[in-house]
MARRO-97956 format. One record per residue: residue number from 0; residue in three letters; x, y, z of N, C-alpha, C, O, CB in turn. Coordinates in nm, 3 decimals. Glycine has a CB too. Layout:
N
REC resi resn     n_X     n_Y     n_Z    ca_X    ca_Y    ca_Z     c_X     c_Y     c_Z     o_X     o_Y     o_Z    cb_X    cb_Y    cb_Z
REC  NUM  ALA       X       Y       Z       X       Y       Z       X       Y       Z       X       Y       Z       X       Y       Z
...
This chain:
48
REC resi resn     n_X     n_Y     n_Z    ca_X    ca_Y    ca_Z     c_X     c_Y     c_Z     o_X     o_Y     o_Z    cb_X    cb_Y    cb_Z
REC    0  MET   5.545  18.738  -3.199   5.472  18.833  -3.110   5.544  18.879  -3.018   5.542  18.999  -2.988   5.365  18.786  -3.050
REC    1  ALA   5.623  18.787  -2.956   5.715  18.830  -2.831   5.830  18.935  -2.877   5.869  19.028  -2.807   5.793  18.689  -2.762
REC    2  GLY   5.870  18.909  -2.989   6.006  18.970  -3.051   5.926  19.138  -3.084   5.968  19.247  -3.047   6.077  18.858  -3.229
REC    3  MET   5.848  19.118  -3.135   5.752  19.265  -3.166   5.730  19.346  -3.013   5.754  19.466  -3.000   5.565  19.215  -3.240
REC    4  ILE   5.690  19.276  -2.927   5.671  19.343  -2.785   5.793  19.364  -2.735   5.795  19.465  -2.665   5.591  19.263  -2.682
REC    5  ARG   5.888  19.314  -2.742   6.022  19.324  -2.688   6.092  19.471  -2.739   6.143  19.562  -2.673   6.111  19.188  -2.742
REC    6  LYS   6.066  19.454  -2.900   6.125  19.574  -2.969   6.036  19.713  -2.925   6.080  19.827  -2.936   6.121  19.547  -3.142
REC    7  LEU   5.920  19.683  -2.880   5.842  19.807  -2.876   5.886  19.872  -2.731   5.898  19.993  -2.712   5.671  19.775  -2.891
REC    8  ILE   5.906  19.777  -2.639   5.961  19.838  -2.495   6.073  19.882  -2.507   6.102  19.984  -2.445   5.973  19.751  -2.383
REC    9  ALA   6.168  19.817  -2.592   6.337  19.869  -2.582   6.315  20.012  -2.659   6.392  20.104  -2.629   6.476  19.746  -2.683
REC   10  SER   6.215  20.035  -2.754   6.211  20.156  -2.820   6.174  20.270  -2.692   6.227  20.379  -2.672   6.095  20.147  -2.950
REC   11  GLY   6.080  20.212  -2.624   6.026  20.313  -2.516   6.123  20.352  -2.409   6.130  20.460  -2.351   5.905  20.255  -2.443
REC   12  VAL   6.205  20.236  -2.392   6.327  20.291  -2.262   6.435  20.352  -2.344   6.517  20.426  -2.289   6.411  20.148  -2.153
REC   13  ALA   6.443  20.328  -2.474   6.551  20.395  -2.523   6.507  20.557  -2.554   6.589  20.647  -2.541   6.601  20.313  -2.655
REC   14  ALA   6.384  20.579  -2.590   6.343  20.727  -2.620   6.353  20.777  -2.469   6.417  20.882  -2.462   6.174  20.750  -2.698
REC   15  LYS   6.313  20.737  -2.362   6.301  20.796  -2.212   6.447  20.821  -2.176   6.469  20.917  -2.102   6.225  20.685  -2.094
REC   16  VAL   6.547  20.750  -2.219   6.697  20.773  -2.189   6.739  20.859  -2.266   6.828  20.927  -2.214   6.785  20.665  -2.199
REC   17  ILE   6.711  20.888  -2.382   6.746  21.007  -2.465   6.680  21.145  -2.401   6.740  21.249  -2.375   6.690  20.982  -2.621
REC   18  GLN   6.549  21.117  -2.383   6.490  21.238  -2.319   6.545  21.294  -2.208   6.561  21.415  -2.190   6.370  21.218  -2.284
REC   19  GLU   6.577  21.200  -2.128   6.665  21.233  -1.979   6.795  21.299  -1.993   6.841  21.378  -1.910   6.704  21.096  -1.895
REC   20  ALA   6.856  21.261  -2.105   7.005  21.260  -2.137   6.999  21.416  -2.189   7.101  21.484  -2.178   7.064  21.129  -2.263
REC   21  ARG   6.899  21.463  -2.237   6.906  21.600  -2.280   6.868  21.706  -2.184   6.846  21.820  -2.225   6.828  21.614  -2.391
REC   22  LYS   6.858  21.673  -2.048   6.833  21.774  -1.972   6.965  21.834  -1.907   7.057  21.757  -1.879   6.735  21.731  -1.877
REC   23  PRO   6.976  21.965  -1.882   7.097  22.011  -1.849   7.164  21.935  -1.745   7.274  21.882  -1.758   7.087  22.138  -1.815
REC   24  GLN   7.089  21.931  -1.636   7.127  21.870  -1.503   7.187  21.733  -1.514   7.281  21.685  -1.451   7.005  21.860  -1.414
REC   25  ASN   7.124  21.687  -1.594   7.168  21.527  -1.633   7.290  21.515  -1.736   7.360  21.415  -1.745   7.034  21.444  -1.711
REC   26  GLN   7.302  21.615  -1.800   7.432  21.619  -1.869   7.551  21.649  -1.796   7.661  21.606  -1.831   7.428  21.709  -1.967
REC   27  ALA   7.534  21.724  -1.690   7.655  21.736  -1.610   7.682  21.600  -1.533   7.798  21.562  -1.519   7.639  21.858  -1.507
REC   28  LYS   7.585  21.531  -1.487   7.618  21.405  -1.414   7.662  21.298  -1.528   7.747  21.213  -1.499   7.483  21.350  -1.323
REC   29  ILE   7.619  21.301  -1.627   7.671  21.210  -1.735   7.831  21.242  -1.766   7.910  21.148  -1.772   7.577  21.232  -1.874
REC   30  LYS   7.877  21.388  -1.786   8.009  21.422  -1.784   8.092  21.387  -1.656   8.206  21.342  -1.672   8.012  21.557  -1.808
REC   31  LYS   8.052  21.402  -1.552   8.125  21.344  -1.413   8.144  21.203  -1.428   8.257  21.160  -1.404   8.037  21.364  -1.272
REC   32  ALA   8.045  21.115  -1.467   8.030  20.984  -1.456   8.142  20.938  -1.550   8.216  20.846  -1.517   7.885  20.936  -1.487
REC   33  ILE   8.156  21.008  -1.679   8.246  20.966  -1.759   8.358  20.990  -1.735   8.443  20.911  -1.776   8.231  20.993  -1.857
REC   34  SER   8.395  21.101  -1.665   8.548  21.153  -1.657   8.576  21.049  -1.551   8.684  20.990  -1.555   8.584  21.332  -1.609
REC   35  ASP   8.480  21.017  -1.444   8.533  20.919  -1.326   8.577  20.797  -1.370   8.666  20.739  -1.310   8.432  20.886  -1.221
REC   36  PHE   8.514  20.741  -1.489   8.518  20.622  -1.536   8.663  20.596  -1.610   8.734  20.496  -1.600   8.398  20.607  -1.622
REC   37  GLN   8.686  20.714  -1.686   8.818  20.706  -1.743   8.935  20.742  -1.664   9.049  20.702  -1.687   8.821  20.781  -1.852
REC   38  ALA   8.897  20.825  -1.564   9.015  20.818  -1.477   9.059  20.679  -1.416   9.173  20.632  -1.412   8.990  20.909  -1.367
REC   39  LYS   8.931  20.619  -1.368   8.946  20.475  -1.314   9.019  20.374  -1.393   9.098  20.289  -1.353   8.817  20.418  -1.293
REC   40  ARG   8.972  20.403  -1.529   9.053  20.298  -1.655   9.182  20.313  -1.652   9.259  20.219  -1.671   9.021  20.326  -1.814
REC   41  SER   9.225  20.446  -1.626   9.362  20.481  -1.686   9.458  20.469  -1.550   9.580  20.455  -1.559   9.363  20.650  -1.763
REC   42  GLY   9.393  20.475  -1.435   9.466  20.429  -1.294   9.500  20.538  -1.244   9.561  20.529  -1.137   9.594  20.336  -1.297
REC   43  GLY   9.474  20.677  -1.298   9.544  20.814  -1.225   9.421  20.889  -1.223   9.324  20.856  -1.292   9.680  20.905  -1.315
REC   44  THR   9.424  21.010  -1.127   9.319  21.100  -1.124   9.359  21.200  -1.205   9.472  21.248  -1.212   9.283  21.144  -0.997
REC   45  ARG   9.241  21.239  -1.281   9.242  21.382  -1.346   9.140  21.464  -1.287   9.030  21.429  -1.245   9.216  21.380  -1.501
REC   46  LYS   9.202  21.599  -1.290   9.135  21.708  -1.244   9.107  21.816  -1.373   9.201  21.862  -1.437   9.222  21.770  -1.124
REC   47  TYR   9.003  21.840  -1.395   9.000  21.926  -1.498   8.939  22.068  -1.438   8.925  22.166  -1.512   8.916  21.860  -1.618
């Protein structure tokens, strides 16, 4: 029973994350965060 509830909650959270990621203003934030993370991992600074 607990496993079923856990899956239901995880499904709801995943649906909300996908819904928010589709919004244009959030897409810009996501792209910036990814480029910042990649720049930090490579040890350099990247300007696009």
